[in-house]
C-alpha positions, 0 to 999 in steps of 0.5 A: 571825577575831575581827577580822572578827567584831569589825568585824561586831558593831561595824557591827551595833550602832553603825550601828543595824542592829537598834536600836529607837527609844529613845522606845519604852523603858520608864522602869523595868525590873526584874531578879529576883534569888535573893539571892546575894552578887553580887545585893546587890552589884548594888544596892550598886554599881548594875549589871545582872549579865549572862550567856551566852545559853546559861544561859537556862532556855529550851533554845531561847534563842539557838538558831541555826535552819537550814532545810537543805533550803531553804538547799541549794536556794538554794545550788544556784541561787546556784552556777548563777547564778554558773556564768559566774564559776566557768568563768572562774576554774576552767576558764579559757576560751580567750582569757580572758587576752587584754586584748581577749578575749571572756571577760572577767569583767565579761561573765560577771557581766553574763550572770548577769542572764540567769537572772533574771525581770524582777521579779528572781526566779530562772528555772530555764529561763533558767539552763539555757539560759545554761549551754548557751551557756557550754558552746558556748564551751568546748573538748571538754576544758573541756566535760568539766571543766564537766560534772564541775563541774555534776555536783559542784554537784548531788552529795550530796558537795557538799551535805555539804561545804557543810553542814560548811563552814557548821556550822564557820562557825556554830560559830566565830560561836557561839564568838565570841558566847560569848567576847564577847557577854553578855546582861542580861535585864530585864522591865517587871513587878515583881509577876509571881507566876511570875517571883517563883517562878522567878527570886526563889527563890519570894519569898525573893529580891528585885527590882531596879528600874532607872531608864532615864530617867537614862540617855542612850542613844547610841553612847558606851555601846558596848560596851553596846548599846541595849535590845531587846524580846524577840519571842515567836513560835510558831515560831523564825525560820530563819537564812539561811546564803547569806551564808556561801556567798558568803563561801566562794565568794569565799575559794575564787576569790580565795584570800583571806578575805572580810572586809567589815564592811558585809556584816552580813546573816548576823551580824545574823540570828544576833544577832537570835536573841538577841532571840526566844523561844518563845511560852510565855515571853511572861509574862516581858515581857522586854527585853535588853541585849547587852553585852561586859562582865558588869556594866552600870552602871545606876542603881538606883531601888528594891528590892522584897523577897519576903515570905519573905526572911530577916531577915539579907538584909532588914537587909542591903538596908536598910543598902545602900538607906539609904546609896545613897538607894534606895527599898525595899519589902516584899511582902505579901498583902492580904485578897483574896490579891493581891500588894501592896508596903509601902514601908519606905524612900523614897529611903533614908529610913524611910517613915511611911505616916501622913505620906505 
């Protein structure tokens, strides 16, 4: 199963299924840190710390949202549209085994188009007519099986089995993402008061600045993906589970696992859930890396210290930034009570504002 998901993830990321134009990237991105030991290592070793999506403060972050009533209706229609194929494999009409028999699979697949309008939309009446035509080709025993099958498709039992199958498949995908996919969260703002309060221990931590202009984004960065902007929405989008039904249908008919790296629709939709948050978090101006490692190597260009940072942490950052030739700033409030930053080090050297 992991091989299947690995192929899908590779296809989604490497083939730019959800990428954006790199020219839209900001030059600098920022990561707010509370000041734990590994936060200092992030500056010293120049990396971005990543984490599981479920560790977000938004409980709906990366939530897989399904509109079950709508999906079950789509599933019923899809099953009806493929009833010819079901008959071919499950009921086995007379003559299907003959080389020149009239019940060839290709014929059943062609007849599926009878269920569609000219614009490609689904036509319920055409489907019912086609089903009646199918019945006429069957023996009385086969018609009995056929009616049982149609009855089953419309039953609550079938819907429950579908939901169980889909939920199990989604759980597998979520487990895979938990084991293999991490996110690195950054923002385009280093002076956001709410972010300082929520993510930098109320100005006792610091903000790390990463210079993206020094990075060449290409396929060689894999398993580091490109950088994605977060979309803030009022209503979280739904994930269509119809691809799972197609996969289940294939598994049952052909008695083999449906492994097709080109079929990325479902995985892409779930992956996109990592890139959507609720509107109330839009103040974060967030972008995200999607990764398979918990440390993304990114060049650190500056560090911004909160005005309440302790002296020990400040001295530690001074030593690191001097050695790594990183600029260092400290937060203060001006006479208007606005947040400002005083330069302590410029590219690792002590900064004299009188000389600047």
